C-alpha positions as CSV (number, residue, x, y, z in Angstrom):
1,X,-32.2,-17.4,-47.1
2,X,-35.0,-15.7,-45.0
3,X,-37.7,-18.1,-43.9
4,X,-40.6,-16.4,-45.7
5,X,-38.9,-16.4,-49.1
6,X,-40.5,-19.7,-50.2
7,X,-43.9,-18.4,-49.2
8,X,-43.9,-15.1,-51.2
9,X,-45.0,-16.5,-54.5
10,X,-47.4,-19.0,-53.0
11,X,-49.3,-16.2,-51.3
12,X,-49.2,-14.0,-54.4
13,X,-51.3,-16.3,-56.5
14,X,-53.5,-19.4,-56.0
15,X,-54.1,-21.9,-58.8
16,X,-56.7,-24.2,-57.5
17,X,-60.4,-24.6,-58.7
18,X,-59.7,-23.2,-62.1
19,X,-60.3,-24.6,-65.6
20,X,-57.5,-26.8,-66.8
21,X,-55.9,-24.4,-69.3
22,X,-56.2,-21.5,-66.8
23,X,-54.7,-23.7,-64.0
24,X,-51.7,-24.6,-66.2
25,X,-51.1,-21.0,-67.0
26,X,-51.4,-20.1,-63.3
27,X,-48.9,-22.8,-62.3
28,X,-46.4,-21.5,-64.8
29,X,-46.8,-17.9,-63.5
30,X,-46.4,-19.2,-60.0
31,X,-43.2,-21.1,-60.9
32,X,-41.7,-17.9,-62.5
33,X,-42.6,-15.9,-59.4
34,X,-40.9,-18.5,-57.2
35,X,-37.8,-18.2,-59.3
36,X,-37.8,-14.4,-59.1
37,X,-38.4,-14.4,-55.4
38,X,-35.6,-16.9,-54.7
39,X,-33.2,-14.7,-56.7
40,X,-34.2,-11.5,-54.8
41,X,-33.9,-13.3,-51.5
42,X,-30.5,-14.7,-52.4
43,X,-29.3,-11.2,-53.3
44,X,-30.6,-9.9,-50.0
45,X,-28.7,-12.6,-48.2
46,X,-25.4,-11.7,-50.0
47,X,-26.0,-8.0,-49.2
48,X,-26.4,-8.9,-45.5
49,X,-23.2,-10.8,-45.5
50,X,-21.3,-7.9,-47.1
51,X,-22.7,-5.5,-44.6
52,X,-21.9,-7.8,-41.7
53,X,-18.1,-7.0,-41.8
54,X,-18.7,-3.3,-41.8
55,X,-21.2,-3.6,-38.9
56,X,-18.8,-5.8,-37.0
57,X,-16.0,-3.2,-37.4
58,X,-18.4,-0.3,-36.4
59,X,-19.3,-2.1,-33.2
60,X,-15.6,-2.8,-32.5
61,X,-14.6,0.9,-32.9
62,X,-17.6,2.3,-31.1
63,X,-17.1,-0.1,-28.2
64,X,-13.4,0.5,-28.0
65,X,-13.7,4.3,-28.3
66,X,-16.5,4.6,-25.7
67,X,-15.0,6.0,-22.4
68,X,-11.6,5.4,-23.9
69,X,-8.6,6.3,-21.7
70,X,-5.1,5.5,-23.1
71,X,-3.0,4.0,-20.4
72,X,0.0,6.0,-21.3
73,X,-1.5,9.5,-21.8
74,X,-0.9,11.8,-18.9
75,X,-3.9,13.4,-17.2
76,X,-3.1,16.9,-18.4
77,X,-3.1,15.7,-22.0
78,X,-6.4,13.9,-21.5
79,X,-8.0,17.0,-20.0
80,X,-7.1,18.9,-23.3
81,X,-8.8,16.1,-25.2
82,X,-11.9,15.7,-23.1
83,X,-13.4,18.2,-20.7
84,X,-14.6,15.4,-18.4
85,X,-12.1,14.4,-15.7
86,X,-10.6,11.1,-16.8
87,X,-9.5,8.3,-14.5
88,X,-5.7,8.5,-13.8
89,X,-3.8,5.7,-15.5
90,X,-2.8,3.1,-13.0
91,X,0.6,2.6,-14.6
92,X,2.6,3.8,-17.6
93,X,2.4,0.6,-19.6
94,X,4.3,0.7,-23.0
95,X,1.6,0.7,-25.7
96,X,3.3,-2.1,-27.7
97,X,3.9,-4.4,-24.7
98,X,1.9,-7.7,-24.9
99,X,0.6,-6.9,-28.4
100,X,-0.4,-9.8,-30.6
101,X,-1.3,-9.5,-34.3
102,X,-5.0,-10.2,-35.1
103,X,-4.8,-11.4,-38.6
104,X,-8.5,-12.1,-38.9
105,X,-9.4,-8.5,-38.0
106,X,-6.7,-7.1,-40.2
107,X,-8.1,-9.0,-43.2
108,X,-11.6,-7.8,-42.3
109,X,-10.5,-4.2,-42.3
110,X,-8.7,-4.7,-45.6
111,X,-11.8,-6.2,-47.1
112,X,-14.0,-3.3,-45.9
113,X,-11.6,-0.6,-47.1
114,X,-11.5,-2.2,-50.5
115,X,-15.2,-1.4,-50.8
116,X,-14.3,2.3,-50.7
117,X,-10.9,2.5,-52.4
118,X,-8.1,0.4,-53.9
119,X,-4.8,1.8,-52.9
120,X,-3.0,0.1,-55.8
121,X,-5.1,2.1,-58.2
122,X,-5.8,5.2,-56.2
123,X,-2.3,5.9,-55.0
124,X,-1.6,7.7,-58.3
125,X,-3.2,9.1,-61.4
126,X,-1.6,7.5,-64.4
127,X,-0.4,9.1,-67.7
128,X,-3.3,7.8,-69.7
129,X,-5.8,9.7,-67.5
130,X,-4.4,13.2,-67.9
131,X,-2.6,15.1,-70.6
132,X,-0.6,18.4,-70.6
133,X,-2.9,21.4,-70.3
134,X,-5.8,19.6,-68.6
135,X,-7.6,21.7,-66.0
136,X,-7.9,20.2,-62.5
137,X,-10.3,21.5,-59.8
138,X,-8.7,21.4,-56.4
139,X,-10.3,19.0,-54.0
140,X,-10.6,21.4,-51.1
141,X,-11.5,24.4,-53.3
142,X,-13.6,23.4,-56.3
143,X,-13.7,27.0,-57.6
144,X,-10.0,27.1,-58.0
145,X,-8.1,25.2,-60.7
146,X,-4.6,24.3,-61.9
147,X,-3.3,23.2,-65.2
148,X,-1.3,20.0,-65.7
149,X,2.1,21.2,-66.8
150,X,4.5,19.4,-69.1
151,X,6.8,18.7,-66.2
152,X,4.1,17.2,-64.0
153,X,2.9,15.1,-66.9
154,X,6.3,13.7,-67.5
155,X,6.4,12.6,-63.8
156,X,3.1,10.8,-64.0
157,X,3.6,7.0,-63.8
158,X,2.4,4.7,-66.5
159,X,1.6,1.9,-64.1
160,X,0.8,2.0,-60.4
161,X,4.0,2.2,-58.3
162,X,2.4,-0.3,-55.9
163,X,1.3,-2.7,-58.6
164,X,1.5,-6.3,-57.4
165,X,3.3,-5.3,-54.2
166,X,2.6,-7.1,-50.9
167,X,4.7,-6.9,-47.7
168,X,4.6,-8.9,-44.5
169,X,5.6,-6.1,-42.1
170,X,5.3,-2.3,-42.8
171,X,6.2,0.7,-40.7
172,X,4.5,4.1,-41.0
173,X,6.6,6.8,-39.4
174,X,4.8,9.9,-38.2
175,X,6.7,13.0,-37.2
176,X,5.9,13.5,-33.5
177,X,8.6,14.5,-31.1
178,X,7.7,11.3,-29.2
179,X,10.4,9.7,-31.4
180,X,13.2,11.7,-29.9
181,X,15.5,9.5,-27.7
182,X,13.3,6.5,-28.6
183,X,16.2,4.4,-30.2
184,X,13.5,3.1,-32.6
185,X,15.7,3.6,-35.8
186,X,16.9,0.1,-36.1
187,X,13.5,-1.4,-35.4
188,X,11.8,0.9,-38.0
189,X,14.5,-0.1,-40.6
190,X,13.9,-3.8,-39.9
191,X,10.4,-3.6,-41.6
192,X,9.9,-4.8,-45.2
193,X,8.4,-1.5,-46.3
194,X,8.8,1.9,-44.6
195,X,6.4,4.9,-45.1
196,X,7.5,8.4,-44.0
197,X,5.5,11.6,-44.0
198,X,6.3,15.0,-45.5
199,X,9.9,14.6,-46.3
200,X,10.9,14.6,-42.7
201,X,14.7,14.6,-42.3
202,X,16.3,11.2,-41.2
203,X,20.0,11.4,-41.4
204,X,20.5,13.6,-38.3
205,X,18.0,11.5,-36.4
206,X,18.9,8.0,-37.7
207,X,19.2,6.4,-34.2
208,X,15.6,7.4,-33.4
209,X,13.8,7.3,-36.7
210,X,15.9,5.1,-39.0
211,X,17.0,5.7,-42.6
212,X,15.1,3.4,-44.9
213,X,12.3,5.1,-47.0
214,X,10.1,3.0,-49.3
215,X,7.4,5.6,-49.7
216,X,7.7,9.3,-48.7
217,X,4.9,11.8,-48.8
218,X,5.5,15.5,-49.8
219,X,2.7,18.0,-49.3
220,X,3.4,21.1,-51.5
221,X,3.5,23.2,-48.3
222,X,6.6,21.3,-47.2
223,X,8.6,22.9,-50.0
224,X,7.8,26.3,-48.6
225,X,8.1,25.4,-44.9
226,X,11.1,23.1,-44.8
227,X,13.0,24.2,-48.0
228,X,12.1,27.9,-48.1
229,X,10.4,27.6,-51.5
230,X,13.7,26.5,-53.1
231,X,14.5,30.2,-53.4
232,X,18.3,29.7,-53.2
233,X,20.8,27.2,-54.3
234,X,21.5,26.2,-50.7
235,X,17.9,25.2,-50.2
236,X,17.7,23.5,-53.6
237,X,20.7,21.4,-52.6
238,X,19.1,20.5,-49.3
239,X,15.9,19.4,-51.2
240,X,17.9,17.4,-53.7
241,X,19.9,15.7,-50.9
242,X,16.7,14.6,-49.2
243,X,15.2,13.2,-52.4
244,X,18.4,11.3,-53.2
245,X,18.1,9.6,-49.8
246,X,14.8,8.0,-51.0
247,X,16.8,6.1,-53.6
248,X,14.2,4.3,-55.7
249,X,11.3,4.8,-53.4
250,X,7.9,6.3,-54.1
251,X,7.5,10.1,-53.7
252,X,3.8,10.7,-53.1
253,X,2.8,14.3,-53.9
254,X,-0.8,15.4,-53.2
255,X,-0.6,18.1,-55.9
256,X,-4.4,18.5,-56.4
257,X,-5.6,18.9,-52.9
258,X,-5.5,22.6,-52.1
259,X,-4.7,25.8,-54.0
260,X,-1.5,27.6,-53.5
261,X,0.8,24.6,-54.1
262,X,1.0,24.7,-57.9
263,X,4.2,26.7,-58.2
264,X,5.9,24.5,-55.5
265,X,4.9,21.3,-57.3
266,X,6.3,22.7,-60.5
267,X,9.6,23.8,-59.0
268,X,10.0,20.3,-57.4
269,X,9.0,18.6,-60.7
270,X,11.6,20.5,-62.7
271,X,14.4,19.7,-60.2
272,X,13.5,16.0,-60.3
273,X,13.6,15.9,-64.1
274,X,16.7,18.1,-64.4
275,X,18.8,16.0,-62.0
276,X,17.2,12.7,-63.2
277,X,16.6,11.7,-59.5
278,X,16.0,8.1,-58.7
279,X,12.5,8.5,-57.3
280,X,9.1,7.2,-58.4
281,X,6.6,10.1,-58.2
282,X,3.0,9.4,-57.5
283,X,0.0,11.8,-57.5
284,X,-3.0,10.6,-55.7
285,X,-6.3,10.1,-57.5
286,X,-8.9,12.8,-57.2
287,X,-11.3,10.5,-55.4
288,X,-8.9,9.2,-52.7
289,X,-9.5,11.7,-49.9
290,X,-13.3,11.4,-50.1
291,X,-13.0,7.6,-50.3
292,X,-10.8,7.5,-47.2
293,X,-13.0,9.9,-45.3
294,X,-16.1,8.0,-46.4
295,X,-14.7,4.7,-45.0
296,X,-14.0,6.2,-41.5
297,X,-17.3,8.1,-41.4
298,X,-19.2,4.9,-42.3
299,X,-17.5,3.3,-39.3
300,X,-18.7,6.1,-37.0
301,X,-15.3,7.9,-36.7
302,X,-16.2,11.5,-37.2
303,X,-13.0,12.9,-38.7
304,X,-12.8,16.1,-40.6
305,X,-9.9,15.9,-43.1
306,X,-7.8,12.8,-42.6
307,X,-4.2,13.4,-41.7
308,X,-1.4,12.1,-43.9
309,X,-0.8,9.4,-41.2
310,X,-4.3,8.1,-41.4
311,X,-4.3,8.3,-45.2
312,X,-1.1,6.2,-45.2
313,X,-2.5,3.6,-42.8
314,X,-5.8,3.3,-44.7
315,X,-3.9,2.7,-48.0
316,X,-1.2,0.5,-46.4
317,X,-3.9,-2.1,-45.5
318,X,-4.0,-2.9,-49.2
319,X,-0.4,-4.1,-49.5
320,X,0.7,-4.8,-45.9
321,X,-0.2,-7.7,-43.6
322,X,1.1,-6.3,-40.3
323,X,1.3,-2.5,-39.9
324,X,3.3,-0.8,-37.2
325,X,2.9,2.9,-36.4
326,X,5.7,5.1,-34.9
327,X,5.7,8.8,-34.2
328,X,1.9,9.1,-33.7
329,X,1.3,11.2,-30.6
330,X,-1.1,14.2,-30.7
331,X,-0.4,15.5,-27.2
332,X,1.9,18.1,-25.8
333,X,3.0,15.8,-23.0
334,X,4.5,12.3,-23.3
335,X,3.6,9.1,-21.4
336,X,5.7,10.2,-18.4
337,X,4.4,13.8,-18.4
338,X,7.5,15.1,-20.3
339,X,7.0,17.9,-22.9
340,X,6.7,16.5,-26.5
341,X,7.5,18.5,-29.6
342,X,5.0,18.6,-32.4
343,X,7.7,17.5,-34.9
344,X,10.9,15.7,-33.8
345,X,12.9,17.9,-36.2
346,X,11.7,21.5,-35.7
347,X,10.2,23.9,-33.3
348,X,6.7,24.2,-34.9
349,X,3.8,24.3,-32.5
350,X,0.3,23.0,-33.0
351,X,-3.1,23.3,-31.2
352,X,-4.2,19.7,-31.4
353,X,-7.8,20.4,-30.1
354,X,-8.3,23.7,-32.0
355,X,-11.7,23.9,-33.7
356,X,-10.0,25.7,-36.6
357,X,-7.8,22.8,-37.3
358,X,-8.7,20.8,-40.5
359,X,-7.7,17.6,-38.6
360,X,-9.0,15.7,-35.6
361,X,-5.7,14.2,-34.4
362,X,-6.8,13.1,-30.9
363,X,-9.8,11.3,-32.3
364,X,-7.7,9.6,-34.9
365,X,-5.3,8.6,-32.2
366,X,-8.1,7.1,-30.1
367,X,-9.3,5.1,-33.2
368,X,-5.8,3.8,-33.9
369,X,-5.4,3.0,-30.3
370,X,-8.6,1.0,-30.3
371,X,-7.4,-0.9,-33.3
372,X,-4.1,-1.5,-31.6
373,X,-5.9,-3.0,-28.6
374,X,-7.7,-5.4,-30.9
375,X,-4.5,-6.4,-32.7
376,X,-5.3,-4.9,-36.1
377,X,-2.2,-2.7,-36.0
378,X,0.7,-2.0,-33.5
379,X,1.0,1.6,-32.2
380,X,4.5,2.2,-30.7
381,X,4.7,5.1,-28.3
382,X,7.5,4.0,-25.9
383,X,11.3,3.7,-26.4
384,X,12.3,0.7,-28.5
385,X,14.6,-2.1,-27.4
386,X,18.2,-1.4,-28.3
387,X,18.8,-5.1,-29.1
388,X,16.7,-5.0,-32.3
């Protein structure tokens, strides 16, 4: 309690040299003021303790990100990230080498994130919240709306797909070409829970990315880009094959983010229902994106729109102790200066530092790398041991 708390009521009213009845009344009032003051000061003390964790994490991220130079990022990639000439890395040290888990910091991050969102709750809207015909305003375009179809309503879970789940070791698999020839598949599959992004193919790349899928995200745009809007039976079969490979896992569909995806979500929903696929659909809450962005902005990380990878990491802190990231590399060149594809499975290109991009991937990478250095998460960017 602050040192002046006990003096506030004393200085507010003096009860000496008064008639007896007035003095008694004065003492009673002073006692009440003391009690009120003590309550206020205790509340202030609790508030300071709650803010302490957030301030500690802010300091950590600011200190770690200041003048940050990843040891394994080639100079040409760094120049694209920062117009200042960086120091050349002294050696290409594998990012995960010498890493030790910092459980205290991991718990602190979990505690602070829970002040903004609860992934167990926010991972999906439940059936009791919406009904068929309800109108939803898109998160990125509040002037545009979509209607909750009967098919989408049928897929809404009745309870959170992550209810009461907790895992010791989790892997979040991004889609960077850094995974090619990494031999990380067995290591990824060894985790208790595996999260994958945007229905990325796995079977043809099993040795590098693994096969297990506990939770897979599916942006509506993926239906168009990777499965040609399910326009032919061939592409519908490809889509169904990919969903069957999830086998009981969570299919996380951000259906309410941006306009233009309503028809694709509906096509996917009808196929899932028609073929009785063994997946557990989830549709993120309408507050999730703003809550995640709010957490990082509060910690002085000036992101625009969080990427799927950052969203998954932020949520995974709720139900994972130790989090390992694979396939996170927002640079055109790899640790040894070799070209790196944007996705390991296609030829799509991307301007990581474009001002028009809705994401700030290099900044996100810097932040995750800072947390890696502190032991809060493990960021893998080198080839994995083949003895795993």
